[in-house]
N, C-alpha and C positions, 0 to 999 in steps of 0.2 A: 504494500500500500504506500503510495506516494504521500509524503508529508506536505502540509501547507505551510510554506516558509514565508516569513515576513522579516526582512532586514531593516525596516524603517518603522517599527512599531510606534515610536514617538515622533514620527515625522522627521523634520530636519534638525531637531534638537540634538540628537546624538551624533550625526555626522559632523555638524558644525563644531560641537564641543570636542569631538575627537580630533578634528583637524587642528583646532587651536592648541590642544595639548601637544600634538605632534610638532607643531610649529614652535611652541615654547621650548620643548626638549631639544629640538634641532638648533634653535637660536643660541641656547646656552652651550650646547656641545660644540657647535661649529665655532663659536666665539672663543671657547677654550682652546680649540685646535689652532685657530689663528694666533692666539696669544702665545702658544707654545713655540711658534716660529720666531718670536722676538724675545726669547729669554735664553738663559744658559741651560746647558744639558742637565744639570742637577735639578732645575725647576721644571724642565720640559715634561718629565715623567708624570709629575703631579698634575699639570694642566691637561695632559692627554688622558690620564686616568679619569679626571673629573669630567672631561668631555665625553668619554665613552659611557660613563655612568649616566650622564645627562641624556644623551641620545637614546641609550637603551631603555632608561626609565620612561622617557617620553613616548617611545614606540610601544612599549608594553602597556602603558596607561591608555594610550590612544586606542589600542586594540580592544581593551576591555570596556572602555566607555562605549565604543561602537557596538560591542556585543550586548550591552544592555538593551539595545534596540532590536536584537535578533531573537525571534521566537518561532517555535513550531507549534501550530495551533493544537495539534493532537496529543502533545506530550510535554511535560515539564522538562526543564533543563537545569542541571547542576554542573559543578566543576570539580575535577580532581585537583586538589590544592598542590600536592607535590609536583605533578606534571605541569601545572600552571606556572608555578614559580621556577621550574626548570626552564621554561620558555624565557623568563626574565634573565636568568643566568646566561643562557645561550646568546641572547641578544646583546648583552653587555660585553661578553667575551669576544664574539665575532665582530661586532662594531668596533670594539677596542682594537682588535688586530688591524682592521682597516684604517682607522685614523692614526694608529701608531706608525703604520707604513708611510702614510702621507706626512705625518708630523716629523719623521726622521729623514725621509728621502726627499721631501719637498714636492714641488709641482711638476715633477717629471712625468712624461707620458705613461711610463710603465708603472710608476708609483700610484698615479691616479686611477689607472685601469684596474690594477690589482686591489688597491684599497677600496675603490668603489664597488668592485665585484664582491669582495668579501663582506663589505658593509651591507650590500643588497641581499646577499645570501643570509646574513644574520637577521635582517628584517623579515625575510620570507620564512626562515626557520622558526622564529618566534611565533609567527602567525599560525603556521600549521601545527606546531606543538600545542599552542593554545586551543586549536580546534580539536586536536587529539585528546585534550583534557576534558572535553565536554562529555557529560554523562546524560544520556537520554535513551529512551526505548526505541532506538532506530539505528540503522546502518548508514554511515556517511560515505558517499561516493563522489569522486571529483572528475570533471572534464579535463583531460590532460592538456589540450591546447591552451585552455584558459589558465591553468596552473602555470604552464611555461610562460605565458604572457605576463602573469602577475610577477614572476621572478625577474623577468626582463625589465619590467617597469621599475621595480625596486632597485635593481642594479644600475640601470641607466640614469635614473634621477639622482641616486645617491652619488654616482660618479660626478655628475654635473654640479651637485651641491658642494662636494669636496673641492672641486676645481674652483668654484666661485669663492669659497671661503679662504683658500690659500693664495689665490692670485689677484683678487680684487680687494680694494680697500674702501673703507667708508661705511657709514651706517646703512645706506641704501643697498649696497652690495650684500652686506650681512643679512639684511631683511630678505632680499631676493633668494639668497642661498637657503635660509631657513624655510621659506615658503616652498622652494623646490624640494627640499628634503621632506616636508610635510606632504607634498603631492606624492612623493615616492611611497611614503608609508600608507596614506589613505587610499591612493590609487591601487597599490598592491593589495590592500585589505579587501576593498570592495570588488576588485577583479577576482580575487580568490573566493570570495563569498558567492559571486555569480557562477563560479565553477562547481558549487556544491549542490548535490542532490541528496535528499533525505528519504530513506526507505524505512518505513515504520515496522516495528516488531509487535504489532498489536493483534489480539485475537479477533477474528471476524464477527464475533457475537456481540461486540460492544454497540451501544446505541449510536444512532447517527450523529446526535448532538454531543460530541465528546466533551465539549467545554463544561457541561453540567456534571460530568462524572469524574473527570480527571483532576487531581490537585494541580494548582498553579503556583509554581515558584515565582517569586518576584526577583528578576535579575539584579535590580539595583541593590536589594538587600543582601544578595549573595556576593556580588562583585565589589560593592562599595567599601567594605572593610579592607579588602585586599589592595585597594588603590591608595590607602592612606599612607603607607610607607613610601612608595615611589613619588607620590605627590609632595610629601614633606621633604624628600631629598631634592626635588626640583626647586622647591622654595629655598632650601639651604644653598644650592648651587647659585641661584639668582642673587642671594645675599653676598656670597663670595665674590661674584663678578661685580656687584654694585660697589664694593669697596676697592676695586681695581679699575679706575676710570680708563686706563689704556686698553683693558680687555673689552670694555663696552664700546669704545670708539673705534677700535681697530688700529689705534696708533702704534707707533713703534715702542720698543721696550724702553727701559729707563736709562737711555743713553744720555750723556751730558751734553752732547751737541749733535747737530745733524751730520750724518755720514760717519759718525764714530761708533765703534762697537767695542765691547769689553775685550780685554786681551784673551780671555778664555775662549770667546767665540772666534777671534781671529786665528788662534792656534788650531781650533777645531776645524775651521774652514781650510786652513793650509794642509792639515793632515788629510782631510778628505780629498783635496786636490791631488796629493801625492799618490793616493791609493787608487785613483781612477785609471 
């Protein structure tokens, strides 16, 4: 029996809120990535780690805000918490690998392609792990071409966002990069949801009006408490960036005058040139 799926139970409220959360996480994470390029190696790890946690938390939070609007009329939905939080860990780790590559290798073509691809795969892996964590009386099947398209959307837009973050400067470019990353996340999510078919495991003797006999879980009550941690982290990341004006404006690091770099960075650049 085919399930009656509704991905927009609350209209545009959940897609818009999900997009804004993805944009917030991307703005914080990409700004941290940009900031890492203008600091010493000892501080770079911290900025890149904060960036990967910000983007990963934003992606994960976006996914589950969007999922509050996803319902199957004939069956209630719950979530396996260990598998759900595993999706958060996978997103943070894979996105972290992607932005560490770009943060240390710079805006080279290979670094951007590799970093963007891994970041996109991290976004997609989080989505499909989150879907695997759904518990309902049904079998989930996916349309393969749409799944592939969803992964390509994530990888392509993530690569573009990383390129914009590390090669362009200014508040507008940072805003554009974060919007592009949010497009990658939300576009991947809803393309992946369009690929979904729900086949119910219900006995044929149930009444026609199943809404009167089946219990109804409220997604917001299930998912809401799980979002508290990532949402608080994003707030903390925003506070950290707020107290570093150079990170918010995309300006250069704390160099005493234009064109001057600390000796540690000069030595680092010379060593890198010798090994090329």
